Every structure is written in structure tokens, then in C-alpha cells.
N, C-alpha and C positions, 0 to 999 in steps of 0.2 A: 451161377445159374445159366440156363439156356433161354434165349428169347427168340421167338420166331416172328418175322414180319409177314403176315398173310393178308387176308382180305378183311379181317375184323379184329376186335380186341376181346380177349376172354382169358380165363384161367383154367388150365386143364387139371386133371386129378392128381398129377404128380407135383403140382406147384409151379410148373413151367409157365412163364408169362408169355402170352401171345399178343404182340403189338401190331398195330397198323403201320404202314409205311410213314404215316404222318408223325407218329410219336416214337418211331423206332430209334431216335437218337438218344433216348434215355439209357442210362447205364448205371452200374454200381459206382460207389465212391472210388476216388483215386487210390491206388496202392502205393506203398512206400517200400522200396528195396532197402534192406538193412545197410547201414553205413553211408547212405546218401542223404544229405540234408541241405543241398544247395540248389536253389532255383535257377534255372537257366536264364541268363540276363538279356539275351538277344531275341528279337522277334522276327528278323528278316535274315535269310541266308547270306545276303550280300554284306551284312554287317559283322559276320563272324570273323574274329581275329584269332591269332595263335592260341590265346588263352581259352577262347570259346571252343576252338577245334579240339583242344586236348580235353576239355570238359566233355565234349561229345564222345570222344574215344572212350572215356570212362563210363559214360552213360550207356553206350552201346554194349560194352563189355558186361556191365551189370545186368542189362536186359538179357543177354545170353546166359547169365548165371542163374536165371530163374529155372533153367532146364537141367539143373543138377551140376553145373560147372562151377569153377572157382575163379575169383578175381583176385589178383595179387597186386597191390599198390607198391611200386618200386621207387616212388619219389620222382623219378625222371621218366616214367612210363607206366603203362598198365598192362599186365599180363593176364590173358584169358587162358585158362587151363582146364582141360577135361581129363579127369583122372581115369576115365574108362575108355575113351576114344582117342586113338593116336592120330586121327585125321588132322593135318596141319590147320585146316580152316578153323578148328575149335581150340587151337593151341598157338597163340600168336601174341606178339607185342605191338602195341600201338601207343599213340600219344607221346612220342619220344621227344625228349629235350636233353640231349647229350652235349658235352663240351665240344667246342670246335677244335681246340689245340690237338694236334696229331697224337701226341703221347697219351693225353687224357682220354681221347676218343678210343684209341686202340685198347686201353685198359678197360674202359666201360664195355666195349664190345666183347672182350675176352671174358669178363664177368658174366655177361648175358649168355654167351655160348655155354659157359659152365653151368649156369642156372638151367638152361634147357636140357643139358646132359644129365643133370641131377634128377630131372623129371622124366627122363627117358623119352624126350621129344626132340624133333628136328628144329633147330633154330629157325624162327619164322617171324618176319617183321613186316608190318604194314605202314610204311612211311606216308605222311600226308604232305606232299609238296606244297610249299608256300606257308606251311604252318609249323611243321616239326623242325627240330634243331639237331645238328647244324643244317643250313639250307641245302647243302649238297649231300644229305644223309643217304639218299638212294644211290647216288653215284659211288659213295665210299663203300657201301655194303656190296655193291656189284663188284667193286675192285677187290673185295675181301672174300670172294668165292660164292656170293649169293647169286641166284638166278631169278629172273623175273618170270613168274608163271602166268602173268596176265593182269592187266590193270583193272581196278574197280574204282568206283567213285561214290561219294555221298551226294544225295540230292535232297534239298529241303523245300518245303512248300512255301512259296512266296505269297503272303496274304494279298498283295496287290495284283497278283496274276492268277489266283486260285479260280478254277472253273470246275466246281465239284457237283454241279447239278447234272446227274446222269440218270437217264430214263431207266425205270425198273420194268422189264418185260412182264406180261401178265402170267406167264407160266412158271415163275420162279417163287421160291420162298427164301427168306433171309433169316438165319438163326444166329443169334449173338450169344457167345459164352463170356461170362464175366467171372474172373477168378475171385476166390475168397467168398463167393456168395452161396455156393452149394457144393456138395461132395461130387467128386469126379464120376461116381457111379450114377448119379442123376443125369449126367451129361454124356453117358457112355456112347449113345448112338451118334451124337454130334461129333464126339472125339474120334470115333471110328470113321465117320465121313470125312473129317479133316485129313486123317491119315491116308485114306484112299486117294484123295485129291493130290496130296503132296507126293505120295509114292509114284503116282503116274506122271504128274507134271514134271518132276525132277528125275524121273527114271531111276527110282530107288528099288533095289532088289527086294522081293517080298520078304526075305528073311530079315531085312532091316526095317520093314514097315512097322513092326511092333514097337521099335524104338521111338517112332514118332508119337504113337499113342502114349507111351510111357512118359516121354518128355512133356506132352500136353497135360497129362494128369499131374505131373510134378509141378508144372507152372500154375495149374489151377489153384494151388494153395495160396497164391499171392493175389492181392487185390490189384496189383499193377498189371496183371495179365488179362487180355481180352482177345477174342477171336471172332471172326465172321465166317459162316459157312453158307454158301449159296447152293440151293438145290434147283434143278430143272425137272419138273414133273416128278419130284421126289428123289431124284438121283443126285448124289453129291457132285457138284460141278466146279466150284471155285472157292478159294479161301484166302484169308489174310490173317496174320497175327498183329496185334498192337500191344505194345508195352508202354505204359504211361506212368511217369512219376517225375517229381521235381521240375515241373513246367515244360517237359519235353515228351514227345511220343515217337517211338521207333516202330516202323512198319516192317514186317519181315514175312518170309514164307508166303509170298504172293504167287499163287499158282492156279492154273485152270487145266482140267483134264482135256485130253486131245479131242474127244468127241464134241466138246462144247466150245472150242476155240472159234474165234471169228464173230462172236456174238456180243462182244463188249463186256464180258463178265469180269475180266481183269481190271478194266476201268471202273466198273461198278464197285467191286469190293475195295479197291484202293480209295475211291471217292467216299464210300461209306465210312471206312476206317478213319479217313482224314476228317470227315465231319464230326465223328465221335470224339476224335482227339481235340478238335477245337472246342467242342461242347464241354470237354473235360478240363478246359483251361490251359491247354498246351500253348506255349508261346512259339514252339517250333515243332513241326512234324517232319520227320526225315526218314530216309530209307537208303539202302545200298543197292547198287546195280553194277554188273560187269560192263566195261566199256564196249565189249564186242556184242552185247545184247541190244542191238539197235531198236528192235521192236519194243522192248520194255522201256527203253529210254524215251522213245517218242510218245509212248502212252503216258508216262509220268509228266513229260513236258506239256502235253495237252491239258493235263489237270492243273498245271501251275507249279510243278516242281522245277527247280533250277539247280545247277551244280554248285556244290560247296567246294571251293578250291579246285585244284587240278586232279587229273587221274592219279590214283594211288597204286604204285606197283606192288605186286604180291611177291615178296622176296623170301626165298627159301634157300638155306645153306646146303649146297649139294656137292661141294668139293673143298 
């Protein structure tokens, strides 16, 4: 369903619920992604250990699977695979726990390279320093011909540092989409607005903008999926996606159109999604950000997000 936060509460003729800012934290019931049945055991990012970090790697992969991708459990890692898109970002291995002995490590690496080859994808690994095994995983992969394309990091909301009270300007409306509650056709206008924001915010070519709408319609089938669209005077301006299940919430696709930047809308949608995640019972709300994106990192830090472990190199086999 689509929910709009405006100046009053009412029900329109299509069944769309109109909420006031005071009660806009309400949402549909948690969704469950198939094959996931373990509740995240940790509530603070600082308490996450290697087991928790690998749990998060699987949780994030399954969040991305809502958009038509596949997750393959390898026992000592989790593979995200997009059968339609060769982009390395959507085809990667994470949550790695390989043997340390040189011979066994090399054998496992060869098997992994062969697996990517069988999928017609470039071998791509996201090590998590301080969590993945062996401890020098990134260094070994670099020595085997992988290149670092730029580090990213996970950030988790620290309940003791959370500062989520963000002012809502009077000229905006807030629309919430809750997956599993209504058909995508009923939310077509909001889905189109989200695609417009993301296409501009991330400089996506118009020919690929339709894929964003298609991904959102696909995700709408799951009760785990939620999104927020902020409009300024009726124009789509900022958005965020939230995927919530098994006690954790993953925030993604946080973007603001260029004409509306500098107004705090990125902070607003991130804060609103985090509030909704907490209300949904999440023990951890987390997101990913590239290390080089200092503006976004500072925004998240002001809201109470802290880094989980160290920067994770983005390793792609190029030679």
C-alpha cells in the first residue's frame, strides 16, 4: 500500500491511507524472506563479532534478492547473483570463511573462480576486514590478481547515539510504500516517482530507469519491502528503501534529486526509515556507503550511525 503523510488523516477513493506526521510510523507487518529464519542476536554495532558480520552479509544479500536476484549459500560464503545483469555490484561473494593454510586457500579460490566462470561473471569478492577469514583475505586476493575498485563500509545505528528527530518542512509530503499490502498498480505513481529520484540521484541513463520501476514492482510482492518517497510541492525529491526481516533492517537506495539537495531531505528519509525500522522491532538498522562519499558518511554519523568493522575493499579479478 502507499501511505502519505500530509496535514491530516483520511482515506482516498483508491484505498490509499493518508497519515498525519504524528502517526506516520505505522506500517504493515514484517515480511519474511524465504530461507531466513534466524533473528539477529546483537543490538549494537560495536558488539558485532565475525559470526554476526557473516550473518549480516547473508541478510544484505537476501535483501537484494527481493529485486529478482539469487542468493547461493556456499557454506563458507554467500554469493549474490543476478541472472540478467552482469554488473559486478550485483554479482559478488561476501561473508567469507576460507581456510588459512596456503594449499587449502588456493584450492578454495580456484573453485570460486570456476563458479563465477560457470555463471559468466567476473570473480568479485567483498572481504570484511576484522571479520572474514583468513584475516589477511584481502591481501591474498590482491596477490592473486584482484584489484581494489574502492572501499565501502557498513554502518549501523547505535541506539545510544541515535538522533532521529528531524524536522519536516511544511512544503513536503511523505509517501510510504509497504510491500505485500497492495498491488504494484495501485502504487504506480509512487513507484514512478522513486524511479525518477534514483535515476537522477545516481546518474542512471534513462534507458535503465525502467529497470528501477521493475525492481520495485518485483520487491512489492514481499512484506519485507518498504520505501519512502518525499515530494516537494508535489515533485518527487528524495527516497529510501527499507528491507526488514529477522530482527534487522537494511536501508538502501538513499537519494535526493539535484534540485532539492541542501534541504536536509537525505537526513529526513534516512531518519524516517530508521524510525520505522525500530518500530518494526529491528534490533539493528544498517546501511552501506562508499568510503569516498564523505558527505553521506557525515550525514549518517549525525543520525547516530557508526561503522561496523573497517573499510571493505571491492575486489575484482582483472588479471
